[in-house]
N, CA, C and O atoms as a MOPAC input file, in Angstrom:
PM7 MOZYME 1SCF
protein

 N   -148.99900 1   -55.34200 1   -41.42800 1
 C   -147.87200 1   -55.41000 1   -42.33800 1
 C   -148.72100 1   -55.76200 1   -43.64200 1
 O   -148.03000 1   -56.07300 1   -44.61300 1
 N   -150.73800 1   -55.76700 1   -43.91400 1
 C   -151.76000 1   -55.76100 1   -45.08300 1
 C   -151.60000 1   -54.59900 1   -46.01300 1
 O   -151.69400 1   -54.51200 1   -47.23800 1
 N   -151.20000 1   -53.30900 1   -44.60900 1
 C   -151.50100 1   -52.12100 1   -44.99500 1
 C   -150.49100 1   -52.00000 1   -45.86000 1
 O   -150.54200 1   -52.06700 1   -47.08800 1
 N   -149.77600 1   -51.85900 1   -45.32000 1
 C   -147.72800 1   -51.26100 1   -45.74800 1
 C   -147.89800 1   -51.70700 1   -47.05100 1
 O   -147.71300 1   -50.95200 1   -48.00500 1
 N   -148.46000 1   -53.64600 1   -47.26100 1
 C   -147.96800 1   -54.08400 1   -48.69300 1
 C   -149.22500 1   -53.26700 1   -49.01200 1
 O   -148.63800 1   -52.22600 1   -49.30600 1
 N   -150.84200 1   -52.89900 1   -49.21100 1
 C   -151.20600 1   -52.58400 1   -49.92700 1
 C   -151.26900 1   -51.45400 1   -50.39900 1
 O   -151.96600 1   -51.14800 1   -51.36600 1
 N   -150.25000 1   -50.39800 1   -49.50800 1
 C   -149.92700 1   -48.83800 1   -49.90000 1
 C   -148.10000 1   -48.89300 1   -51.12200 1
 O   -147.58700 1   -48.13300 1   -51.94400 1
 N   -147.76100 1   -50.22200 1   -50.53300 1
 C   -146.13600 1   -50.21700 1   -51.24400 1
 C   -146.67000 1   -50.81900 1   -53.08500 1
 O   -145.94500 1   -50.50700 1   -54.03000 1
 N   -147.75300 1   -51.52000 1   -53.28100 1
 C   -148.22300 1   -52.07300 1   -54.53600 1
 C   -148.96600 1   -51.02100 1   -55.20800 1
 O   -149.16200 1   -50.89200 1   -56.41600 1
 N   -149.46500 1   -50.07100 1   -53.96100 1
 C   -150.25300 1   -48.40800 1   -54.77900 1
 C   -148.93800 1   -47.76800 1   -55.40400 1
 O   -149.07500 1   -47.23100 1   -56.50300 1
 N   -147.59900 1   -47.76900 1   -54.78000 1
 C   -146.87100 1   -47.22100 1   -55.74700 1
 C   -146.10700 1   -47.63500 1   -56.14000 1
 O   -145.03700 1   -47.03700 1   -56.03100 1
 N   -146.15800 1   -49.33900 1   -57.08400 1
 C   -145.34400 1   -49.51600 1   -57.10800 1
 C   -146.47700 1   -49.79100 1   -58.93600 1
 O   -146.20500 1   -50.52700 1   -59.88400 1
 N   -147.23000 1   -49.19900 1   -58.81600 1
 C   -147.63000 1   -48.94500 1   -60.48600 1
 C   -147.82200 1   -47.07600 1   -61.47600 1
 O   -148.62800 1   -46.15700 1   -61.33800 1
 N   -146.43500 1   -47.31900 1   -62.54300 1
 C   -146.73200 1   -45.94300 1   -62.86100 1
 C   -147.79300 1   -45.29600 1   -63.49400 1
 O   -147.52200 1   -44.23800 1   -64.06100 1
 N   -148.72200 1   -45.62500 1   -63.51500 1
 C   -149.85900 1   -44.92900 1   -63.42000 1
 C   -150.37100 1   -44.08800 1   -62.25400 1
 O   -150.88300 1   -42.98000 1   -62.09000 1
 N   -149.95000 1   -45.24700 1   -61.44600 1
 C   -150.76600 1   -44.61600 1   -60.40800 1
 C   -149.70600 1   -43.56800 1   -59.70100 1
 O   -150.06000 1   -42.67200 1   -58.93500 1
 N   -148.51400 1   -43.80200 1   -60.04300 1
 C   -147.75300 1   -42.74700 1   -59.37100 1
 C   -147.82300 1   -41.41500 1   -60.02200 1
 O   -147.41000 1   -40.38200 1   -59.49500 1
 N   -148.42700 1   -41.50400 1   -61.32400 1
 C   -148.34800 1   -40.19900 1   -62.59400 1
 C   -150.21600 1   -39.62700 1   -61.60700 1
 O   -150.47500 1   -38.42400 1   -61.59300 1
 N   -150.65700 1   -40.06600 1   -61.31100 1
 C   -151.54900 1   -39.76800 1   -60.98700 1
 C   -151.07800 1   -38.85800 1   -59.71000 1
 O   -151.30700 1   -37.66700 1   -59.49900 1
 N   -150.36600 1   -39.78000 1   -58.95000 1
 C   -150.00800 1   -39.08600 1   -57.58500 1
 C   -149.34200 1   -37.47600 1   -57.98900 1
 O   -149.64600 1   -36.40500 1   -57.46200 1
 N   -148.43000 1   -37.70500 1   -59.00300 1
 C   -147.65100 1   -36.54200 1   -59.64200 1
 C   -148.73400 1   -35.30700 1   -59.68800 1
 O   -148.78600 1   -34.29200 1   -58.99200 1
 N   -149.66400 1   -35.80200 1   -60.86500 1
 C   -150.90000 1   -34.71200 1   -60.92000 1
 C   -151.35700 1   -34.18800 1   -59.50100 1
 O   -151.12400 1   -32.98200 1   -59.41900 1
 N   -151.76500 1   -34.55500 1   -58.68800 1
 C   -152.46500 1   -34.34300 1   -57.93400 1
 C   -152.11200 1   -33.62100 1   -56.92900 1
 O   -152.83700 1   -32.78200 1   -56.39300 1
 N   -150.65100 1   -33.97700 1   -56.51200 1
 C   -149.72000 1   -33.25700 1   -55.75500 1
 C   -149.67000 1   -31.43900 1   -56.46600 1
 O   -149.14500 1   -30.51400 1   -55.84600 1
 N   -150.24700 1   -31.30500 1   -57.66100 1
 C   -150.12800 1   -30.05700 1   -58.23000 1
 C   -151.71800 1   -29.25100 1   -57.57500 1
 O   -151.50300 1   -28.17800 1   -57.01200 1
 N   -152.95500 1   -29.62400 1   -57.61800 1
 C   -153.87600 1   -29.13000 1   -57.63700 1
 C   -155.25800 1   -30.58200 1   -57.56000 1
 O   -155.43500 1   -31.43400 1   -58.43100 1
 N   -155.88000 1   -30.46300 1   -56.50000 1
 C   -156.96700 1   -31.84700 1   -56.82500 1
 C   -157.62200 1   -31.25000 1   -58.39200 1
 O   -157.90700 1   -30.10900 1   -58.75500 1
 N   -157.69100 1   -32.39300 1   -58.99400 1
 C   -158.64900 1   -32.64500 1   -59.99200 1
 C   -159.85900 1   -33.52500 1   -60.46500 1
 O   -160.58200 1   -32.64400 1   -60.00000 1
 N   -160.23500 1   -33.90900 1   -60.67100 1
 C   -162.12100 1   -34.32800 1   -61.67700 1
 C   -161.23900 1   -35.42400 1   -62.69800 1
 O   -160.44600 1   -35.11300 1   -63.58700 1
 N   -161.67800 1   -36.89000 1   -62.23200 1
 C   -161.38000 1   -38.04900 1   -62.83900 1
 C   -160.75400 1   -37.50900 1   -64.58100 1
 O   -159.64800 1   -37.72500 1   -65.07600 1
 N   -162.12600 1   -36.65300 1   -65.26400 1
 C   -162.11300 1   -35.74900 1   -66.70200 1
 C   -160.59100 1   -35.57300 1   -67.43200 1
 O   -160.20200 1   -35.93700 1   -68.54200 1
 N   -159.84200 1   -34.80300 1   -66.24600 1
 C   -159.21700 1   -34.28400 1   -66.61600 1
 C   -157.93200 1   -34.83100 1   -66.43300 1
 O   -157.12700 1   -34.45300 1   -67.28300 1
 N   -157.30400 1   -35.94000 1   -65.21500 1
 C   -156.76100 1   -36.60100 1   -65.03500 1
 C   -156.42200 1   -38.03300 1   -65.99800 1
 O   -155.50300 1   -38.85100 1   -65.97500 1
 N   -157.66300 1   -37.87500 1   -66.83900 1
 C   -157.53900 1   -39.53300 1   -67.90500 1
 C   -156.98900 1   -38.00100 1   -69.30900 1
 O   -156.10200 1   -38.18900 1   -70.14200 1
 N   -157.49800 1   -37.14700 1   -69.23200 1
 C   -156.72900 1   -36.16100 1   -70.85600 1
 C   -155.13700 1   -36.24100 1   -69.79200 1
 O   -154.80700 1   -37.42600 1   -69.74900 1
 N   -154.59700 1   -35.76600 1   -69.35400 1
 C   -153.00600 1   -35.74200 1   -68.93300 1
 C   -152.07300 1   -36.68400 1   -68.97700 1
 O   -150.84500 1   -36.68900 1   -68.89600 1
 N   -153.36300 1   -37.92100 1   -69.20400 1
 C   -152.64700 1   -38.92000 1   -68.94800 1
 C   -152.65500 1   -40.14400 1   -70.15200 1
 O   -151.93400 1   -41.14100 1   -70.19900 1
 N   -153.63400 1   -39.75200 1   -71.02200 1
 C   -154.27100 1   -40.28500 1   -72.71400 1
 C   -154.66900 1   -41.47500 1   -72.05000 1
 O   -154.04200 1   -42.43900 1   -72.48800 1
 N   -155.50300 1   -41.77400 1   -71.12900 1
 C   -156.13800 1   -43.11900 1   -70.10700 1
 C   -157.45900 1   -42.24300 1   -71.14000 1
 O   -157.61300 1   -41.28200 1   -71.89300 1
 N   -158.36000 1   -43.66300 1   -70.36000 1
 C   -159.95900 1   -44.40300 1   -70.26600 1
 C   -160.30000 1   -43.36600 1   -69.09800 1
 O   -159.40000 1   -43.10200 1   -68.30100 1
 N   -161.31200 1   -42.88000 1   -68.98400 1
 C   -161.56400 1   -42.36600 1   -67.43300 1
 C   -162.08300 1   -43.97100 1   -66.30300 1
 O   -162.09600 1   -43.91400 1   -65.07300 1
 N   -162.36400 1   -44.93900 1   -66.91800 1
 C   -162.84100 1   -46.36000 1   -66.41100 1
 C   -161.51200 1   -46.39200 1   -65.36600 1
 O   -161.39400 1   -46.58300 1   -64.15600 1
 N   -160.51200 1   -46.08600 1   -66.54600 1
 C   -159.07100 1   -46.98800 1   -66.36300 1
 C   -158.15800 1   -45.89500 1   -65.08700 1
 O   -157.20700 1   -46.21000 1   -64.37100 1
 N   -158.66000 1   -44.99000 1   -65.15400 1
 C   -158.06500 1   -43.66600 1   -64.31700 1
 C   -159.02600 1   -44.05300 1   -62.73600 1
 O   -158.51000 1   -43.97100 1   -61.62100 1
 N   -160.30500 1   -44.41800 1   -62.95800 1
 C   -161.21800 1   -44.40200 1   -61.54900 1
 C   -160.99900 1   -45.62900 1   -60.94700 1
 O   -161.19400 1   -45.77100 1   -59.73900 1
 N   -160.36000 1   -47.13600 1   -62.13100 1
 C   -160.12300 1   -48.01400 1   -60.89300 1
 C   -158.39700 1   -47.70900 1   -60.23300 1
 O   -158.35600 1   -47.73000 1   -59.00300 1
 N   -157.17000 1   -47.46500 1   -60.87800 1
 C   -156.13700 1   -46.51800 1   -59.81900 1
 C   -156.27400 1   -45.42500 1   -58.92600 1
 O   -155.55800 1   -45.11900 1   -57.97200 1
 N   -157.39300 1   -44.82800 1   -59.41400 1
 C   -157.74400 1   -44.47200 1   -57.81300 1
 C   -158.43900 1   -44.44300 1   -56.97700 1
 O   -158.60900 1   -43.75300 1   -55.97200 1
 N   -159.01400 1   -45.52000 1   -57.58000 1
 C   -159.71400 1   -46.66800 1   -56.10100 1
 C   -158.63800 1   -47.30300 1   -55.22600 1
 O   -158.72200 1   -47.29500 1   -53.99800 1
 N   -157.38200 1   -47.98500 1   -56.05300 1
 C   -156.72700 1   -48.35300 1   -55.36200 1
 C   -155.23500 1   -47.26000 1   -54.35300 1
 O   -154.29100 1   -47.55600 1   -53.62100 1
 N   -155.83200 1   -45.96500 1   -54.91800 1
 C   -154.97800 1   -44.61300 1   -54.15900 1
 C   -155.52100 1   -44.94100 1   -52.93300 1
 O   -154.95500 1   -45.36900 1   -51.92700 1
 N   -156.87300 1   -44.65000 1   -53.16600 1
 C   -157.68200 1   -44.58900 1   -52.14400 1
 C   -157.94700 1   -45.46700 1   -50.99400 1
 O   -158.10600 1   -45.12000 1   -49.82400 1
 N   -157.98000 1   -46.91500 1   -51.59900 1
 C   -157.81100 1   -48.38900 1   -50.68900 1
 C   -156.47500 1   -48.26600 1   -49.45600 1
 O   -156.44300 1   -48.59300 1   -48.26900 1
 N   -155.27500 1   -47.53600 1   -50.51800 1
 C   -153.89700 1   -47.20900 1   -49.27400 1
 C   -153.79900 1   -46.39500 1   -48.82700 1
 O   -152.90700 1   -46.27700 1   -47.98600 1
 N   -154.60300 1   -45.41400 1   -49.10500 1
 C   -154.84900 1   -44.14600 1   -48.10000 1
 C   -154.54100 1   -42.26900 1   -48.76000 1
 O   -154.92800 1   -41.14700 1   -48.43300 1
 N   -153.87400 1   -42.70400 1   -49.53700 1
 C   -153.43400 1   -41.75600 1   -50.34700 1
 C   -154.28600 1   -40.68400 1   -50.70100 1
 O   -154.01600 1   -39.63300 1   -50.11900 1
 N   -155.03100 1   -40.65600 1   -51.31900 1
 C   -156.31000 1   -40.02000 1   -51.92100 1
 C   -157.48300 1   -39.99900 1   -51.07400 1
 O   -157.46800 1   -40.89700 1   -50.23100 1
 N   -158.39000 1   -39.32000 1   -51.05000 1
 C   -159.95200 1   -38.96400 1   -51.25500 1
 C   -160.57500 1   -38.31600 1   -52.39700 1
 O   -159.95700 1   -37.67300 1   -53.24600 1
 N   -161.50900 1   -38.46500 1   -52.38200 1
 C   -162.65300 1   -37.70100 1   -52.91100 1
 C   -163.95700 1   -37.16700 1   -52.67300 1
 O   -164.62600 1   -37.73900 1   -51.81200 1
 N   -164.50800 1   -36.06800 1   -53.33500 1
 C   -165.45400 1   -35.26900 1   -52.98500 1
 C   -166.00300 1   -35.26400 1   -54.01300 1
 O   -165.39500 1   -35.00800 1   -55.05200 1
 N   -167.67700 1   -35.62900 1   -53.96800 1
 C   -168.58700 1   -34.48100 1   -55.09100 1
 C   -168.36000 1   -33.64900 1   -54.91800 1
 O   -167.66400 1   -33.07100 1   -54.08300 1
 N   -169.07300 1   -33.33900 1   -55.91600 1
 C   -169.25800 1   -31.56400 1   -56.86400 1
 C   -170.27400 1   -31.89300 1   -57.65600 1
 O   -169.86900 1   -32.15700 1   -58.78800 1
 N   -171.45200 1   -31.99000 1   -57.53100 1
 C   -172.04200 1   -31.91100 1   -59.23300 1
 C   -172.33600 1   -33.63200 1   -59.63800 1
 O   -172.76200 1   -34.68200 1   -59.15800 1
 N   -171.70700 1   -32.97000 1   -61.00900 1
 C   -171.77400 1   -33.95500 1   -61.45700 1
 C   -170.78200 1   -34.71800 1   -61.13200 1
 O   -170.98300 1   -35.93200 1   -61.09300 1
 N   -168.87100 1   -33.94000 1   -60.67800 1
 C   -168.02300 1   -34.16600 1   -60.78100 1
 C   -167.38100 1   -34.61300 1   -59.51000 1
 O   -167.43700 1   -34.08900 1   -58.39700 1
 N   -166.66700 1   -35.85000 1   -59.96300 1
 C   -165.76600 1   -36.92700 1   -58.85600 1
 C   -164.84500 1   -35.73100 1   -58.26600 1
 O   -164.39900 1   -35.38700 1   -59.36100 1
 N   -164.04900 1   -34.58800 1   -57.09600 1
 C   -163.01900 1   -34.19800 1   -57.39200 1
 C   -162.09800 1   -35.28000 1   -56.84900 1
 O   -162.67100 1   -36.21300 1   -56.28600 1
 N   -160.74900 1   -35.32100 1   -56.92100 1
 C   -160.09800 1   -35.88900 1   -56.05000 1
 C   -158.67200 1   -35.39700 1   -55.76200 1
 O   -158.01600 1   -34.81300 1   -56.62400 1
 N   -158.22100 1   -35.64200 1   -54.55400 1
 C   -157.40100 1   -35.07400 1   -53.93400 1
 C   -156.27100 1   -35.85000 1   -53.27900 1
 O   -156.52400 1   -37.05400 1   -53.30800 1
 N   -155.16900 1   -35.58300 1   -52.72700 1
 C   -154.26300 1   -36.11800 1   -51.91200 1
 C   -155.18700 1   -35.97900 1   -50.42200 1
 O   -155.99400 1   -35.10000 1   -50.12000 1
 N   -154.81700 1   -36.99400 1   -49.75700 1
 C   -155.20900 1   -36.52800 1   -48.15100 1
 C   -155.19600 1   -38.37200 1   -47.73900 1
 O   -155.95500 1   -39.33900 1   -47.66500 1
 N   -153.23800 1   -37.84200 1   -47.49400 1
 C   -152.81000 1   -39.15700 1   -46.55100 1
 C   -153.48700 1   -39.39200 1   -45.23300 1
 O   -153.64000 1   -38.35900 1   -44.58200 1
 N   -153.94900 1   -40.54100 1   -44.65400 1
 C   -154.93500 1   -40.93900 1   -44.03900 1
 C   -154.36400 1   -40.92500 1   -42.49400 1
 O   -155.00600 1   -41.04600 1   -41.45000 1
 N   -152.74000 1   -40.70900 1   -42.71300 1
 C   -151.97300 1   -40.86400 1   -41.29300 1
 C   -150.67400 1   -41.10300 1   -41.87000 1
 O   -150.51400 1   -41.44900 1   -43.04000 1
 N   -149.51000 1   -40.86600 1   -40.82100 1
 C   -148.36400 1   -40.29000 1   -40.81800 1
 C   -147.58100 1   -41.54100 1   -41.29600 1
 O   -146.42200 1   -41.40400 1   -40.90200 1
 N   -147.68300 1   -42.35000 1   -41.77200 1
 C   -147.42200 1   -43.59900 1   -42.38600 1
 C   -147.74000 1   -43.34200 1   -43.75200 1
 O   -146.84400 1   -43.87500 1   -44.40700 1
 N   -148.59300 1   -42.77500 1   -44.54300 1
 C   -149.46000 1   -42.63100 1   -45.58900 1
 C   -148.73700 1   -41.33700 1   -46.38000 1
 O   -148.55100 1   -41.23600 1   -47.59300 1
 N   -148.23300 1   -39.96100 1   -44.86500 1
 C   -147.60900 1   -39.08600 1   -45.46100 1
 C   -146.38000 1   -39.14100 1   -45.53800 1
 O   -145.88700 1   -38.58900 1   -46.52300 1
 N   -145.65000 1   -39.66600 1   -44.76500 1
 C   -144.11600 1   -39.89900 1   -44.40100 1
 C   -143.75600 1   -40.71900 1   -46.50800 1
 O   -143.08900 1   -40.21000 1   -47.40800 1
 N   -144.45300 1   -41.88300 1   -46.50500 1
 C   -144.32500 1   -42.45400 1   -48.03300 1
 C   -144.82900 1   -41.14300 1   -49.46600 1
 O   -144.35600 1   -40.91000 1   -50.57800 1
 N   -145.78100 1   -40.66800 1   -48.81500 1
 C   -145.75300 1   -39.23500 1   -50.44100 1
 C   -145.01000 1   -38.99600 1   -50.62300 1
 O   -144.44200 1   -39.21100 1   -51.69400 1
 N   -144.45200 1   -38.25100 1   -49.43100 1
 C   -142.82600 1   -37.39700 1   -49.14900 1
 C   -141.51600 1   -38.14100 1   -49.89600 1
 O   -140.82300 1   -37.70800 1   -50.81700 1
 N   -141.41100 1   -39.63000 1   -49.04900 1
 C   -140.15000 1   -39.91200 1   -50.07500 1
 C   -140.26500 1   -40.05500 1   -51.37200 1
 O   -139.29100 1   -39.96200 1   -52.11800 1
 N   -141.80100 1   -40.36200 1   -51.90100 1
 C   -141.85100 1   -40.72800 1   -53.19600 1
 C   -142.03000 1   -39.30400 1   -53.93100 1
 O   -141.76800 1   -39.65500 1   -55.08100 1
 N   -142.25000 1   -38.20600 1   -53.99600 1
 C   -142.41100 1   -36.93000 1   -53.88300 1
 C   -141.24500 1   -36.46700 1   -53.89000 1
 O   -141.10800 1   -35.71800 1   -54.85700 1
 N   -140.19600 1   -36.56500 1   -53.18000 1
 C   -138.51500 1   -36.30400 1   -52.60600 1
 C   -137.79600 1   -37.10900 1   -54.17300 1
 O   -136.83700 1   -36.74300 1   -54.85300 1
 N   -138.71700 1   -38.29500 1   -54.33900 1
 C   -137.65100 1   -38.56100 1   -55.43900 1
 C   -138.12500 1   -38.39700 1   -57.05900 1
 O   -137.46600 1   -38.55700 1   -58.08600 1
 N   -139.07800 1   -38.13700 1   -56.92500 1
 C   -139.83100 1   -37.53300 1   -58.36500 1
 C   -139.52600 1   -35.76800 1   -58.98900 1
 O   -139.72600 1   -35.23500 1   -60.08100 1
 N   -138.80800 1   -35.14300 1   -57.32700 1
 C   -138.46600 1   -33.44000 1   -57.90300 1
 C   -137.88600 1   -33.50300 1   -59.27000 1
 O   -138.30800 1   -32.60000 1   -59.99200 1
 N   -137.19400 1   -34.16400 1   -59.72800 1
 C   -136.22300 1   -33.76200 1   -60.63300 1
 C   -136.70300 1   -34.68100 1   -61.94000 1
 O   -136.28900 1   -34.54500 1   -63.09100 1
 N   -137.33200 1   -35.30200 1   -61.63600 1
 C   -138.17800 1   -36.54900 1   -63.05300 1
 C   -138.42200 1   -35.61600 1   -64.41500 1
 O   -139.04800 1   -34.62100 1   -64.77800 1
 N   -137.54800 1   -36.56700 1   -64.89000 1
 C   -138.62000 1   -35.25100 1   -66.23500 1
 C   -139.80700 1   -35.57100 1   -66.88900 1
 O   -140.54900 1   -34.65600 1   -67.24600 1
 N   -140.16300 1   -37.01100 1   -67.14700 1
 C   -141.40300 1   -36.98400 1   -67.32100 1
 C   -142.74200 1   -36.59400 1   -65.45900 1
 O   -143.91000 1   -36.27100 1   -65.67300 1
 N   -142.37400 1   -36.68700 1   -64.39100 1
 C   -142.67400 1   -36.02300 1   -63.94000 1
 C   -143.31100 1   -34.22600 1   -63.86700 1
 O   -144.30100 1   -33.71600 1   -63.34200 1
 N   -142.23800 1   -33.72200 1   -64.62800 1
 C   -142.82100 1   -32.45200 1   -64.78700 1
 C   -143.12700 1   -32.32600 1   -66.21900 1
 O   -143.75700 1   -31.32400 1   -66.55700 1
 N   -142.82700 1   -33.07500 1   -67.00500 1
 C   -143.79800 1   -33.10800 1   -68.38700 1
 C   -145.30200 1   -33.32600 1   -68.16400 1
 O   -146.02700 1   -32.85800 1   -69.04200 1
 N   -145.94200 1   -34.00800 1   -67.05600 1
 C   -146.95300 1   -34.24400 1   -66.31700 1
 C   -147.61900 1   -33.15300 1   -66.26400 1
 O   -148.46000 1   -32.69000 1   -67.03400 1
 N   -146.90600 1   -32.52300 1   -64.67600 1
 C   -147.23600 1   -31.27600 1   -64.66100 1
 C   -147.30900 1   -30.06400 1   -65.34400 1
 O   -148.19300 1   -29.36700 1   -64.84600 1
 N   -146.73700 1   -29.51900 1   -66.29300 1
 C   -146.79200 1   -29.05500 1   -67.76400 1
 C   -147.91200 1   -29.49800 1   -67.87500 1
 O   -148.78100 1   -29.02500 1   -67.14200 1
 N   -148.29600 1   -30.67600 1   -68.94200 1
 C   -149.78900 1   -31.11800 1   -69.28000 1
 C   -150.47700 1   -30.89000 1   -68.07800 1
 O   -151.49400 1   -30.30100 1   -68.44600 1
 N   -150.51900 1   -30.99900 1   -66.96700 1
 C   -151.74100 1   -30.12500 1   -66.67400 1
 C   -151.92700 1   -28.57600 1   -66.46800 1
 O   -152.96100 1   -27.91200 1   -66.40300 1
 N   -150.74700 1   -28.24900 1   -66.39600 1
 C   -151.10900 1   -27.25200 1   -66.23800 1
 C   -151.72700 1   -26.39800 1   -67.62700 1
 O   -152.57000 1   -25.60200 1   -68.04200 1
 N   -150.91600 1   -27.00600 1   -67.85800 1
 C   -151.87700 1   -26.37000 1   -69.53400 1
 C   -153.56400 1   -26.67600 1   -69.98100 1
 O   -154.50000 1   -26.28400 1   -70.67800 1
 N   -153.16200 1   -27.59300 1   -69.08500 1
 C   -155.10100 1   -28.34200 1   -69.32300 1
 C   -155.61100 1   -27.47400 1   -68.46800 1
 O   -156.78600 1   -27.82500 1   -68.36500 1
 N   -155.33000 1   -25.95500 1   -67.35600 1
 C   -155.91000 1   -25.38900 1   -66.02800 1
 C   -156.58500 1   -23.95400 1   -66.80400 1
 O   -155.82500 1   -23.04800 1   -67.14500 1
 N   -158.05500 1   -23.86200 1   -67.03300 1
 C   -158.72200 1   -23.15100 1   -67.72700 1
 C   -159.38300 1   -22.51300 1   -67.00300 1
 O   -160.05800 1   -21.55600 1   -67.38200 1
 N   -159.31300 1   -22.93100 1   -65.79300 1
 C   -160.94100 1   -21.95000 1   -64.67900 1
 C   -161.64900 1   -23.32800 1   -63.87500 1
 O   -161.04500 1   -24.40000 1   -63.86600 1
 N   -162.66700 1   -23.20200 1   -63.36900 1
 C   -163.31000 1   -24.02900 1   -62.66000 1
 C   -164.26100 1   -25.12600 1   -64.07400 1
 O   -164.63700 1   -24.91700 1   -65.22700 1
 N   -164.30200 1   -26.29200 1   -63.09900 1
 C   -164.83800 1   -27.21300 1   -64.07000 1
 C   -166.04900 1   -26.81100 1   -65.02200 1
 O   -166.31200 1   -27.73300 1   -65.79400 1
 N   -166.46300 1   -26.24000 1   -65.10300 1
 C   -167.62600 1   -25.73700 1   -66.05500 1
 C   -166.83700 1   -24.70700 1   -67.18800 1
 O   -167.45700 1   -24.01900 1   -67.99900 1
 N   -165.99900 1   -24.73000 1   -67.12300 1
 C   -165.05100 1   -23.91400 1   -68.21400 1
 C   -164.40100 1   -24.55700 1   -68.49000 1
 O   -163.38600 1   -23.93100 1   -68.79500 1
 N   -164.23900 1   -25.75900 1   -68.64000 1
 C   -163.41600 1   -26.83900 1   -69.02500 1
 C   -164.53800 1   -27.91300 1   -69.97400 1
 O   -164.53500 1   -29.08500 1   -69.59600 1
 N   -165.41300 1   -27.59100 1   -71.08400 1
 C   -166.00800 1   -28.54200 1   -72.12600 1
 C   -165.26100 1   -29.14300 1   -72.41100 1
 O   -165.50500 1   -30.34800 1   -72.34700 1
 N   -163.94000 1   -28.73400 1   -72.88600 1
 C   -163.18800 1   -29.41000 1   -73.94900 1
 C   -162.62200 1   -30.52800 1   -73.03900 1
 O   -162.70100 1   -31.68400 1   -73.45400 1
 N   -162.04900 1   -30.27700 1   -71.81400 1
 C   -161.75100 1   -31.49100 1   -71.37100 1
 C   -162.94200 1   -32.13500 1   -70.54000 1
 O   -163.10700 1   -33.30900 1   -70.87200 1
 N   -163.65000 1   -31.78700 1   -69.74400 1
 C   -164.87300 1   -32.14400 1   -68.84600 1
 C   -166.02700 1   -32.50400 1   -69.54300 1
 O   -166.97600 1   -33.04900 1   -68.97900 1
 N   -166.00900 1   -32.25400 1   -70.65600 1
 C   -167.53300 1   -32.41100 1   -71.62000 1
 C   -168.30800 1   -33.90900 1   -71.23400 1
 O   -169.51500 1   -33.94800 1   -70.99200 1
 N   -167.53000 1   -34.99200 1   -71.21600 1
 C   -168.30700 1   -36.38300 1   -70.78900 1
 C   -169.15700 1   -36.59500 1   -68.76800 1
 O   -170.04800 1   -37.29400 1   -68.28500 1
 N   -168.15300 1   -35.48600 1   -68.21100 1
 C   -168.37100 1   -35.35400 1   -66.64300 1
 C   -169.59000 1   -34.92600 1   -66.73900 1
 O   -170.56200 1   -35.56900 1   -66.34300 1
 N   -169.65400 1   -33.51700 1   -67.40900 1
 C   -171.03600 1   -32.57100 1   -67.23800 1
 C   -172.26400 1   -32.55800 1   -67.58700 1
 O   -172.71300 1   -32.83000 1   -68.70100 1
 N   -173.01400 1   -32.14600 1   -66.35700 1
 C   -174.54100 1   -32.47700 1   -67.20500 1
 C   -175.18800 1   -31.62800 1   -67.29000 1
 O   -174.97700 1   -30.63600 1   -66.59200 1
 N   -176.30500 1   -31.68200 1   -68.24100 1
 C   -176.60900 1   -31.19700 1   -69.31100 1
 C   -177.09200 1   -29.65900 1   -69.28500 1
 O   -177.21800 1   -29.01400 1   -70.32700 1
 N   -177.41900 1   -28.98900 1   -67.67900 1
 C   -177.20700 1   -28.15700 1   -67.50200 1
 C   -176.05500 1   -27.39000 1   -67.25000 1
 O   -176.11300 1   -26.16000 1   -67.22200 1
 N   -175.11300 1   -27.95600 1   -67.08300 1
 C   -173.54500 1   -27.52000 1   -67.18300 1
 C   -173.43400 1   -26.60300 1   -69.03300 1
 O   -173.63000 1   -27.03400 1   -70.17000 1
 N   -173.14000 1   -25.60300 1   -68.63900 1
 C   -172.60600 1   -24.94900 1   -70.24400 1
 C   -170.89200 1   -24.28900 1   -69.52300 1
 O   -170.39500 1   -24.29700 1   -68.39700 1
 N   -170.42900 1   -23.76200 1   -70.92900 1
 C   -169.34200 1   -23.52900 1   -70.76200 1
 C   -169.44400 1   -21.51500 1   -70.69000 1
 O   -170.42100 1   -20.88900 1   -71.10100 1
 N   -168.55700 1   -21.05900 1   -70.25800 1
 C   -168.44700 1   -19.74600 1   -70.55700 1
 C   -168.89900 1   -18.89100 1   -71.58900 1
 O   -169.50800 1   -17.82500 1   -71.50600 1
 N   -168.38800 1   -19.71100 1   -72.86700 1
 C   -168.85900 1   -19.71300 1   -74.50200 1
 C   -170.42500 1   -19.29700 1   -74.28100 1
 O   -171.07600 1   -18.27200 1   -74.48100 1
 N   -170.64600 1   -20.31700 1   -73.88000 1
 C   -172.26300 1   -20.99500 1   -74.18100 1
 C   -173.22000 1   -19.66300 1   -73.19200 1
 O   -174.32600 1   -19.12400 1   -73.21300 1
 N   -171.88500 1   -19.62200 1   -72.36100 1
 C   -173.18200 1   -18.70200 1   -71.19200 1
 C   -172.96800 1   -17.21300 1   -71.59900 1
 O   -173.41900 1   -16.26300 1   -70.95800 1
 N   -172.32700 1   -17.13100 1   -72.58500 1
 C   -172.01400 1   -15.90300 1   -72.96200 1
 C   -172.94200 1   -15.24300 1   -74.32500 1
 O   -173.46200 1   -14.16800 1   -74.62200 1
 N   -172.78400 1   -16.58800 1   -74.90800 1
 C   -173.12100 1   -16.65700 1   -76.56500 1
 C   -174.78600 1   -16.31800 1   -76.44600 1
 O   -175.47900 1   -16.26400 1   -77.46200 1

């Protein structure tokens, strides 16, 4: 019962629902999610940790980036996510979030200096910097 309670608590928060909507589009780094939601990276990280603890998302480190993705850990988590996305499929706010994320898509993280600048390392350069 504790696991189910933790999962419903995770799904019962608007910010976490928004994060799930964004991650249903594609894996994202924290800075992309923060930009899409107009939140600080620490706030987004705390919400992602709750989603991870509930078994809905996982993270993988790629250099300076922590990439989050949907990764339901079991059948119960998969069913809860499926029901959540079904309920949100025609929601205007969810579609607005998806569109905002699409506007942020400009290629791999090292090309997104305007979005991912804070999480890129000193050796990371944008395409313009590499070509300039």
